[in-house]
VOPAGU-2260 file (C-alpha; in pm, 1 decimal, decimal comma):
REM VOPAGU-2260
SITE   aa  ch    i         X         Y         Z
SITE  MET   A    0   -3648,7    2909,2     398,1
SITE  ASP   A    1   -3498,4    2812,3      61,8
SITE  PRO   A    2   -3166,5    2632,9     130,1
SITE  LYS   A    3   -3043,1    2720,2    -219,0
SITE  GLN   A    4   -3068,1    3090,0    -135,1
SITE  THR   A    5   -2913,6    3058,7     210,5
SITE  THR   A    6   -2551,0    3080,2     317,5
SITE  PHE   A    7   -2466,9    2892,7     635,5
SITE  ARG   A    8   -2170,7    3031,8     827,4
SITE  THR   A    9   -1974,7    2728,6     946,4
SITE  LEU   A   10   -1685,7    2725,2    1193,1
SITE  MET   A   11   -1455,6    2423,8    1159,9
SITE  PHE   A   12   -1227,5    2339,7    1451,6
SITE  PRO   A   13    -992,1    2039,6    1411,9
SITE  TRP   A   14    -727,9    1904,9    1649,4
SITE  LEU   A   15    -374,0    2030,0    1577,4
SITE  ALA   A   16    -253,6    1719,6    1388,3
SITE  HIS   A   17    -219,7    1721,7    1008,8
SITE  GLY   A   18    -399,3    1385,6    1003,9
SITE  HIS   A   19    -701,5    1573,9    1139,4
SITE  ILE   A   20    -652,2    1913,9     976,2
SITE  PHE   A   21    -639,7    1798,8     615,4
SITE  PRO   A   22    -955,3    1580,7     628,0
SITE  PHE   A   23   -1129,7    1880,6     788,0
SITE  LEU   A   24    -993,9    2101,3     511,1
SITE  GLU   A   25   -1114,5    1870,1     233,6
SITE  LEU   A   26   -1457,7    1860,2     397,1
SITE  ALA   A   27   -1444,3    2240,9     413,0
SITE  LYS   A   28   -1376,9    2257,6      38,6
SITE  THR   A   29   -1671,6    2028,4     -28,8
SITE  LEU   A   30   -1908,2    2233,7     186,6
SITE  SER   A   31   -1786,5    2566,8      47,3
SITE  LYS   A   32   -1919,1    2465,4    -294,3
SITE  SER   A   33   -2270,0    2423,1    -151,9
SITE  ASN   A   34   -2380,7    2740,3      28,1
SITE  PHE   A   35   -2155,8    2699,6     331,4
SITE  GLN   A   36   -1926,2    2989,6     417,1
SITE  ILE   A   37   -1633,1    2823,1     594,7
SITE  TYR   A   38   -1427,0    2968,1     878,7
SITE  PHE   A   39   -1133,8    2737,9     953,0
SITE  CYS   A   40    -977,0    2771,0    1298,7
SITE  SER   A   41    -627,8    2651,7    1395,2
SITE  THR   A   42    -287,7    2776,8    1508,3
SITE  ALA   A   43     -74,5    3003,1    1291,7
SITE  ILE   A   44     175,7    2735,0    1188,1
SITE  ASN   A   45    -102,7    2501,9    1078,8
SITE  LEU   A   46    -277,6    2781,3     889,1
SITE  ASP   A   47      46,3    2844,4     699,7
SITE  SER   A   48      29,9    2484,8     571,6
SITE  ILE   A   49    -333,3    2533,2     476,0
SITE  LYS   A   50    -256,9    2850,9     282,2
SITE  LYS   A   51      -6,4    2661,0      67,5
SITE  THR   A   52    -267,7    2397,9     -11,3
SITE  LEU   A   53    -536,9    2650,8     -95,0
SITE  ASN   A   54    -302,4    2842,5    -324,1
SITE  HIS   A   55    -253,6    2529,1    -533,1
SITE  ASP   A   56    -614,5    2417,0    -538,8
SITE  ASP   A   57    -744,2    2335,4    -886,9
SITE  SER   A   58   -1033,8    2579,6    -868,9
SITE  ASN   A   59    -800,5    2852,1    -739,7
SITE  VAL   A   60   -1096,3    3011,6    -559,0
SITE  VAL   A   61   -1202,5    2849,2    -233,3
SITE  PRO   A   62   -1413,1    3076,1     -10,2
SITE  ILE   A   63   -1253,0    2963,5     314,1
SITE  GLU   A   64   -1154,4    3217,9     575,9
SITE  LEU   A   65    -869,9    3122,2     809,7
SITE  ILE   A   66    -897,2    3216,5    1176,3
SITE  GLU   A   67    -600,1    3193,5    1410,2
SITE  LEU   A   68    -633,5    3021,9    1746,3
SITE  LYS   A   69    -377,4    3162,2    1987,9
SITE  LEU   A   70    -237,4    2919,5    2243,0
SITE  PRO   A   71    -111,4    3034,6    2584,3
SITE  SER   A   72     259,5    3104,7    2593,1
SITE  PHE   A   73     483,0    2832,9    2737,7
SITE  GLN   A   74     860,4    2878,8    2733,8
SITE  GLU   A   75     919,2    2514,7    2638,8
SITE  LEU   A   76     659,5    2531,1    2358,4
SITE  PRO   A   77     757,8    2791,7    2094,7
SITE  SER   A   78     502,7    2874,0    1824,8
SITE  HIS   A   79     657,7    2638,9    1566,2
SITE  TYR   A   80     557,3    2354,0    1798,8
SITE  HIS   A   81     190,2    2458,8    1801,4
SITE  THR   A   82     124,6    2154,8    1583,4
SITE  THR   A   83     187,1    1782,9    1621,8
SITE  LYS   A   84     395,4    1776,7    1303,4
SITE  ASN   A   85     763,0    1720,2    1391,8
SITE  ILE   A   86     708,1    1803,7    1759,1
SITE  PRO   A   87     936,5    1609,7    1998,1
SITE  HIS   A   88     738,4    1333,6    2163,7
SITE  HIS   A   89     806,8    1462,8    2516,7
SITE  LEU   A   90     633,1    1791,8    2431,5
SITE  MET   A   91     302,9    1632,7    2328,7
SITE  PRO   A   92     149,7    1659,0    2679,3
SITE  THR   A   93     252,0    2027,1    2687,4
SITE  LEU   A   94      88,2    2089,7    2350,0
SITE  MET   A   95    -230,6    1921,1    2466,4
SITE  LYS   A   96    -225,2    2130,8    2785,4
SITE  ALA   A   97    -181,0    2452,2    2586,2
SITE  PHE   A   98    -462,9    2351,7    2353,1
SITE  GLN   A   99    -698,2    2282,6    2642,7
SITE  GLU   A  100    -607,2    2615,3    2801,5
SITE  SER   A  101    -692,3    2807,3    2482,4
SITE  THR   A  102   -1063,9    2776,7    2564,6
SITE  SER   A  103   -1108,6    3146,2    2642,3
SITE  ASN   A  104    -954,9    3243,3    2308,0
SITE  PHE   A  105   -1186,8    3007,8    2122,4
SITE  CYS   A  106   -1478,7    3148,6    2320,7
SITE  LYS   A  107   -1402,1    3495,5    2181,7
SITE  ILE   A  108   -1384,9    3354,8    1827,6
SITE  ILE   A  109   -1719,7    3174,1    1835,2
SITE  THR   A  110   -1895,2    3453,9    2025,1
SITE  ASN   A  111   -1780,6    3720,3    1778,3
SITE  LEU   A  112   -1838,5    3508,2    1468,8
SITE  LYS   A  113   -2182,4    3376,1    1570,8
SITE  PRO   A  114   -2174,1    3090,6    1317,6
SITE  ASP   A  115   -2476,6    2887,2    1212,3
SITE  LEU   A  116   -2286,6    2562,8    1269,3
SITE  LEU   A  117   -1976,5    2430,6    1448,0
SITE  ILE   A  118   -1794,0    2119,5    1322,9
SITE  TYR   A  119   -1555,7    2002,6    1593,3
SITE  ASP   A  120   -1296,6    1730,7    1657,4
SITE  SER   A  121   -1230,6    1463,4    1919,7
SITE  PHE   A  122   -1047,5    1667,9    2184,4
SITE  GLN   A  123   -1287,0    1963,9    2195,3
SITE  PRO   A  124   -1593,3    1870,2    2401,3
SITE  CYS   A  125   -1569,5    2215,3    2557,9
SITE  ALA   A  126   -1614,0    2378,3    2214,6
SITE  ALA   A  127   -1931,2    2176,5    2158,8
SITE  LYS   A  128   -2065,7    2275,6    2501,4
SITE  MET   A  129   -1984,3    2638,4    2427,2
SITE  ALA   A  130   -2168,4    2627,3    2094,4
SITE  SER   A  131   -2474,0    2464,4    2250,8
SITE  SER   A  132   -2489,1    2732,1    2520,6
SITE  LEU   A  133   -2502,8    2993,5    2243,3
SITE  GLY   A  134   -2778,0    2809,4    2056,2
SITE  ILE   A  135   -2539,5    2703,0    1779,1
SITE  PRO   A  136   -2580,9    2345,9    1648,5
SITE  CYS   A  137   -2257,3    2146,8    1660,2
SITE  VAL   A  138   -2157,2    1829,0    1478,0
SITE  HIS   A  139   -1864,3    1601,5    1556,1
SITE  PHE   A  140   -1639,1    1496,2    1267,2
SITE  ALA   A  141   -1452,4    1173,4    1348,5
SITE  THR   A  142   -1134,2    1141,2    1141,1
SITE  SER   A  143   -1090,2     772,8    1228,5
SITE  GLY   A  144   -1305,0     498,9    1079,4
SITE  SER   A  145   -1607,2     327,9    1231,8
SITE  THR   A  146   -1414,6       5,8    1302,0
SITE  THR   A  147   -1174,0     186,1    1534,3
SITE  PHE   A  148   -1452,4     360,8    1723,8
SITE  SER   A  149   -1653,9      39,5    1750,2
SITE  PHE   A  150   -1349,9    -142,5    1888,5
SITE  CYS   A  151   -1274,5     133,3    2141,4
SITE  HIS   A  152   -1639,2     162,8    2244,3
SITE  HIS   A  153   -1638,8    -208,5    2319,7
SITE  TRP   A  154   -1347,7    -156,0    2557,9
SITE  TYR   A  155   -1524,6     146,4    2711,9
SITE  THR   A  156   -1835,3     -65,3    2775,2
SITE  HIS   A  157   -1683,4    -401,9    2867,4
SITE  LYS   A  158   -1333,4    -302,2    2983,9
SITE  SER   A  159   -1187,4    -570,0    2756,6
SITE  TYR   A  160   -1049,0    -576,8    2403,4
SITE  ASP   A  161   -1039,4    -956,6    2390,1
SITE  SER   A  162   -1416,5   -1004,0    2391,3
SITE  PHE   A  163   -1476,1    -796,5    2076,7
SITE  PRO   A  164   -1729,3   -1001,4    1875,7
SITE  TYR   A  165   -1537,1    -993,7    1548,0
SITE  LYS   A  166   -1221,4   -1196,8    1613,7
SITE  GLY   A  167   -1031,5   -1043,4    1321,8
SITE  MET   A  168   -1007,0    -721,2    1523,7
SITE  TYR   A  169    -774,6    -758,6    1823,0
SITE  LEU   A  170    -471,6    -612,0    1997,8
SITE  ARG   A  171    -154,5    -799,1    2078,9
SITE  GLU   A  172     -24,5    -768,2    2433,9
SITE  TYR   A  173     254,4    -524,4    2344,3
SITE  GLU   A  174      -0,8    -310,3    2155,4
SITE  LYS   A  175    -218,6    -292,1    2464,4
SITE  ARG   A  176      82,7    -173,6    2664,5
SITE  ASN   A  177     174,6      85,3    2401,2
SITE  LEU   A  178    -181,2     214,8    2393,7
SITE  VAL   A  179    -165,5     284,4    2766,6
SITE  VAL   A  180     164,0     472,0    2722,2
SITE  HIS   A  181      55,0     685,3    2425,3
SITE  GLY   A  182    -296,7     737,3    2552,8
SITE  GLY   A  183    -162,6     862,3    2883,1
SITE  SER   A  184     -47,2    1187,7    2724,1
SITE  ILE   A  185    -403,4    1273,8    2616,4
SITE  LYS   A  186    -552,5    1484,6    2894,1
SITE  VAL   A  187    -881,2    1643,9    2788,3
SITE  GLU   A  188   -1054,9    1896,5    3013,2
SITE  HIS   A  189   -1426,6    1976,8    3051,3
SITE  ILE   A  190   -1524,8    1638,5    2910,3
SITE  GLY   A  191   -1885,7    1545,3    2844,5
SITE  GLU   A  192   -2069,2    1231,3    2945,9
SITE  GLY   A  193   -2017,4     899,6    2772,8
SITE  PHE   A  194   -1767,6     751,5    2532,3
SITE  ALA   A  195   -1471,1     944,4    2380,2
SITE  PHE   A  196   -1482,9    1244,6    2615,6
SITE  GLY   A  197   -1853,0    1283,7    2536,8
SITE  VAL   A  198   -1797,3    1419,8    2185,4
SITE  PHE   A  199   -2050,1    1176,8    2034,4
SITE  GLU   A  200   -2321,5    1260,1    2287,1
SITE  LEU   A  201   -2266,7    1633,7    2232,3
SITE  SER   A  202   -2303,8    1607,2    1854,0
SITE  CYS   A  203   -2632,5    1732,8    1713,7
SITE  GLU   A  204   -2834,2    1440,8    1567,4
SITE  ILE   A  205   -2552,5    1299,2    1352,0
SITE  VAL   A  206   -2178,9    1226,1    1354,4
SITE  LEU   A  207   -1966,1    1269,4    1042,7
SITE  MET   A  208   -1708,5     997,2     983,0
SITE  LYS   A  209   -1408,0     969,6     751,8
SITE  SER   A  210   -1463,8     622,8     616,5
SITE  CYS   A  211   -1571,2     417,2     314,5
SITE  ARG   A  212   -1845,4     156,1     285,4
SITE  GLY   A  213   -1625,7     -45,1      51,4
SITE  ILE   A  214   -1395,6    -104,9     346,8
SITE  GLU   A  215   -1617,8     -83,0     655,5
SITE  GLY   A  216   -1962,9    -188,9     536,4
SITE  LYS   A  217   -2302,2     -19,7     559,2
SITE  ILE   A  218   -2244,4     323,6     710,1
SITE  VAL   A  219   -2304,8     681,0     595,8
SITE  ALA   A  220   -1947,7     766,5     504,3
SITE  LEU   A  221   -1777,9    1083,7     381,0
SITE  GLY   A  222   -1517,1     901,4     176,7
SITE  PRO   A  223   -1138,2     931,1     213,4
SITE  LEU   A  224   -1121,8    1315,5     201,0
SITE  LEU   A  225    -772,4    1323,3      54,7
SITE  VAL   A  226    -574,4    1627,8     -48,6
SITE  LYS   A  227    -571,8    1583,7    -426,1
SITE  ASN   A  228    -295,3    1830,2    -512,1
SITE  GLN   A  229     -59,1    2009,3    -277,5
SITE  GLY   A  230     137,4    2169,3    -557,9
SITE  ASN   A  231     467,1    2003,3    -463,6
SITE  VAL   A  232     552,8    1806,3    -776,4
SITE  ASP   A  233     893,0    1635,6    -769,8
SITE  LEU   A  234     973,2    1604,7   -1140,0
SITE  GLU   A  235    1295,5    1415,3   -1074,2
SITE  THR   A  236    1111,3    1145,1    -878,0
SITE  ILE   A  237     838,5    1123,1   -1141,1
SITE  HIS   A  238    1100,5    1079,7   -1412,9
SITE  TRP   A  239    1280,7     812,3   -1208,7
SITE  SER   A  240     963,9     613,9   -1139,0
SITE  SER   A  241     850,7     634,6   -1502,3
SITE  GLN   A  242    1161,2     438,5   -1600,4
SITE  LYS   A  243    1058,9     146,2   -1376,1
SITE  GLY   A  244     819,9    -130,5   -1467,2
SITE  GLU   A  245     452,0    -122,1   -1370,7
SITE  LEU   A  246     385,5    -241,3   -1011,9
SITE  SER   A  247     759,1    -265,3    -946,3
SITE  THR   A  248     804,8      19,6    -695,0
SITE  LEU   A  249     724,0      23,7    -324,1
SITE  TYR   A  250     599,3     353,2    -178,6
SITE  ILE   A  251     691,1     410,2     189,2
SITE  SER   A  252     535,6     671,2     418,0
SITE  PHE   A  253     504,8     671,7     796,8
SITE  GLY   A  254     368,9    1027,3     807,6
SITE  SER   A  255     521,7    1329,6     973,9
SITE  GLU   A  256     409,7    1246,8    1328,4
SITE  ASN   A  257     560,8     902,1    1378,4
SITE  TYR   A  258     917,1     842,1    1491,1
SITE  LEU   A  259    1118,7     533,0    1401,7
SITE  SER   A  260    1411,9     422,8    1613,7
SITE  LYS   A  261    1754,4     372,9    1456,0
SITE  LYS   A  262    1710,2      -4,2    1490,3
SITE  GLN   A  263    1369,9       3,8    1319,1
SITE  ILE   A  264    1511,0     201,8    1027,8
SITE  GLN   A  265    1799,4     -44,8     995,1
SITE  GLU   A  266    1563,4    -344,7     987,5
SITE  ILE   A  267    1339,8    -179,5     727,6
SITE  ALA   A  268    1650,9    -111,4     517,4
SITE  LYS   A  269    1751,7    -478,1     548,9
SITE  GLY   A  270    1405,9    -585,3     438,5
SITE  LEU   A  271    1419,8    -356,1     136,1
SITE  GLU   A  272    1759,8    -495,3      43,2
SITE  LEU   A  273    1639,7    -855,7      78,6
SITE  SER   A  274    1325,3    -795,0    -126,1
SITE  ASN   A  275    1523,3    -621,4    -400,3
SITE  VAL   A  276    1235,0    -394,5    -504,9
SITE  ASN   A  277    1247,0     -30,9    -612,6
SITE  PHE   A  278    1117,2     205,2    -345,5
SITE  ILE   A  279    1038,6     569,1    -268,7
SITE  TRP   A  280    1042,4     679,1      97,3
SITE  VAL   A  281     862,6    1007,6     168,5
SITE  ASP   A  282     778,8    1221,4     470,6
SITE  ARG   A  283     407,8    1260,5     411,7
SITE  SER   A  284     160,6    1203,0     130,5
SITE  PRO   A  285    -206,8    1117,0      73,1
SITE  LYS   A  286    -120,6     814,1    -146,8
SITE  SER   A  287    -327,5     506,9     -39,6
SITE  VAL   A  288    -588,4     246,6    -139,7
SITE  TYR   A  289    -780,3     536,1    -297,7
SITE  PHE   A  290    -511,7     544,4    -567,4
SITE  GLY   A  291    -508,0     166,3    -609,2
SITE  VAL   A  292    -194,1     117,0    -397,5
SITE  PRO   A  293    -175,6    -195,0    -172,1
SITE  VAL   A  294     -62,3    -146,7     187,4
SITE  VAL   A  295     229,6    -293,8     381,5
SITE  ALA   A  296     113,2    -214,6     734,7
SITE  MET   A  297     358,7    -142,4    1018,9
SITE  PRO   A  298     143,8       0,1    1301,5
SITE  LEU   A  299     324,6     223,5    1548,7
SITE  LYS   A  300      70,4     372,7    1791,3
SITE  LEU   A  301    -286,4     455,9    1893,5
SITE  ASP   A  302    -545,4     345,5    1631,6
SITE  GLN   A  303    -287,5     210,0    1385,6
SITE  PRO   A  304    -295,7    -154,6    1511,7
SITE  VAL   A  305    -672,5    -176,3    1454,8
SITE  ASN   A  306    -632,6     -14,4    1113,7
SITE  SER   A  307    -364,8    -271,3    1030,0
SITE  ARG   A  308    -598,2    -557,7    1120,2
SITE  LEU   A  309    -854,6    -396,8     890,5
SITE  VAL   A  310    -596,7    -394,0     609,5
SITE  GLY   A  311    -548,0    -769,3     643,4
SITE  GLU   A  312    -914,5    -855,4     693,7
SITE  GLY   A  313   -1014,3    -638,1     400,3
SITE  GLY   A  314    -766,4    -809,2     172,2
SITE  PHE   A  315    -600,5    -490,7      48,2
SITE  GLY   A  316    -261,0    -530,3     212,7
SITE  VAL   A  317     -39,8    -727,6     448,8
SITE  GLU   A  318     101,5    -656,9     792,8
SITE  VAL   A  319     464,9    -698,1     892,8
SITE  ILE   A  320     482,0    -970,3    1159,2
SITE  ARG   A  321     650,4    -879,8    1489,5
SITE  ASP   A  322     764,6   -1078,3    1790,1
SITE  GLU   A  323     596,8   -1077,5    2131,6
SITE  ASN   A  324     780,2    -756,4    2226,5
SITE  GLY   A  325     668,3    -571,8    1916,5
SITE  GLU   A  326    1005,9    -590,8    1741,3
SITE  PHE   A  327    1039,8    -667,8    1370,7
SITE  ASP   A  328    1339,3    -766,0    1159,4
SITE  GLY   A  329    1451,2    -731,1     799,8
SITE  LYS   A  330    1335,9   -1081,2     705,3
SITE  GLY   A  331     983,5   -1007,3     824,1
SITE  VAL   A  332     977,5    -680,3     628,6
SITE  ALA   A  333    1101,5    -855,7     313,2
SITE  LYS   A  334     841,8   -1133,2     353,3
SITE  ALA   A  335     555,9    -881,5     368,8
SITE  ILE   A  336     687,5    -688,5      68,7
SITE  ASN   A  337     728,6   -1004,7    -137,6
SITE  MET   A  338     371,9   -1107,9     -60,5
SITE  LEU   A  339     259,9    -796,0    -249,8
SITE  PHE   A  340     504,4    -815,5    -539,6
SITE  LEU   A  341     527,6   -1189,6    -600,5
SITE  GLY   A  342     293,7   -1481,4    -660,7
SITE  GLU   A  343     -81,7   -1531,4    -655,3
SITE  SER   A  344    -129,1   -1362,0    -316,5
SITE  GLY   A  345      10,8   -1037,0    -454,8
SITE  GLU   A  346    -212,3   -1055,8    -761,7
SITE  GLY   A  347    -519,5   -1109,9    -543,6
SITE  ILE   A  348    -435,8    -814,8    -319,6
SITE  ARG   A  349    -373,1    -584,4    -616,0
SITE  ARG   A  350    -703,8    -691,8    -772,6
SITE  ARG   A  351    -887,9    -623,5    -445,4
SITE  VAL   A  352    -723,9    -280,8    -410,8
SITE  LYS   A  353    -825,9    -185,2    -764,5
SITE  GLU   A  354   -1187,5    -276,7    -685,3
SITE  LEU   A  355   -1180,1     -76,1    -362,6
SITE  SER   A  356   -1026,3     223,2    -537,2
SITE  GLU   A  357   -1314,4     232,2    -783,7
SITE  LYS   A  358   -1572,0     200,1    -503,7
SITE  MET   A  359   -1409,2     476,9    -301,7
SITE  ARG   A  360   -1417,8     717,7    -595,2
SITE  MET   A  361   -1785,2     643,1    -651,0
SITE  GLU   A  362   -1863,2     689,2    -281,2
SITE  GLU   A  363   -1682,2    1022,6    -275,2
SITE  GLN   A  364   -1954,2    1198,3    -477,5
SITE  GLU   A  365   -2237,1    1027,2    -291,4
SITE  GLY   A  366   -2080,0    1107,9      46,1
SITE  ALA   A  367   -2038,6    1475,2     -43,3
SITE  PHE   A  368   -2403,6    1505,4    -142,2
SITE  GLY   A  369   -2518,3    1326,6     172,7
SITE  VAL   A  370   -2322,2    1540,4     417,1
SITE  VAL   A  371   -2433,1    1866,6     250,7
SITE  GLU   A  372   -2794,0    1753,5     272,5
SITE  GLU   A  373   -2770,5    1652,1     639,5
SITE  LEU   A  374   -2588,5    1965,6     754,9
SITE  THR   A  375   -2826,9    2188,1     560,3
SITE  ARG   A  376   -3119,0    2016,6     731,3
SITE  ILE   A  377   -2966,3    2072,8    1076,2
SITE  CYS   A  378   -2895,2    2439,0    1008,2
SITE  ILE   A  379   -3247,2    2502,5     879,2
SITE  LYS   A  380   -3402,2    2314,1    1170,8
SITE  LYS   A  381   -3212,8    2535,6    1414,6
SITE  GLY   A  382   -3321,4    2846,2    1224,1
SITE  GLY   A  383   -2961,9    2922,9    1135,8
SITE  LYS   A  384   -2982,1    3192,4     870,8
SITE  ARG   A  385   -2733,3    3459,7     959,6
SITE  GLY   A  386   -2514,7    3472,9     651,6
SITE  ASP   A  387   -2772,2    3653,9     434,0
SITE  SER   A  388   -2917,9    3874,1     703,4
SITE  ASP   A  389   -2600,5    4013,5     863,6
């Protein structure tokens, strides 16, 4: 079988969060340029967001077919809440329940499509089991970095965060409590054996990981997988920022799935006022270390505390200090901001971020080639040549 003459039909199935969907989508774009016919499965509201991105893609032709996953109907969960974006926090358990109960609908999709490969996410061990029962190889794509999974696996094995061998990675007491609260809403059915609902054990030979060696060391990484252009250019903001001096503007983004209290917003505002820097506060954007931008870390939930420790240990940002209850104030915010904008510490961080940005861009090409090669090998090994013969 000549892989260059073969098209591998690949079904991609991410969790319903934009922080998962868009890395999956960028991976889909990469694969679609290398003999992989992509079928991207999600709910209608998420597919609408994807359509907008595809319409503004630079190449303008991305052979990705969108397939709708229908969730069961719940009165308290209208279709515009079939995504984690902007969903009220109290409805998250309901969304997870609906997602888990959509198994029969996904079964119809994969049975009718008969793909050569399934790439699945963290909360879908049932999808992986389903694919395996049909003789379809399946590969897990982890959208968090290797440090987070290593840290969580240590807890899974030893039932303790405090004994993690690298002391720079730790959780404060209030973060441990918050993790229990937020993690409690994640109820996954039909789990496999082992760590993380069994999704690693169910993966065929390899696991794909959204990470960078420049940050996390010697791993086979896919790179940052960022959306390069979503087509939403704010000319007014660009004009405003162009009038400011270089490295004089702070960029603020907490994403579309994190909620700040009124008090937290007030303290951030105080910190901005005390620091006296220019700033832009946005709802969601891919801007990051990849673009040479240092990080002021303010972790809110789940894997964010570990990622924040990684920011500090990696030397490409600073974390806002909180008290023992997890509260922060304006002075602490201002102190973190000033560490980036003033003095030798800020210069060192900016220099480190520039180096990492260059490494990440170099890794991006290498990571794309590596993942195409590995997935092609798996498909060929399993005899998956349906695209040309159907």
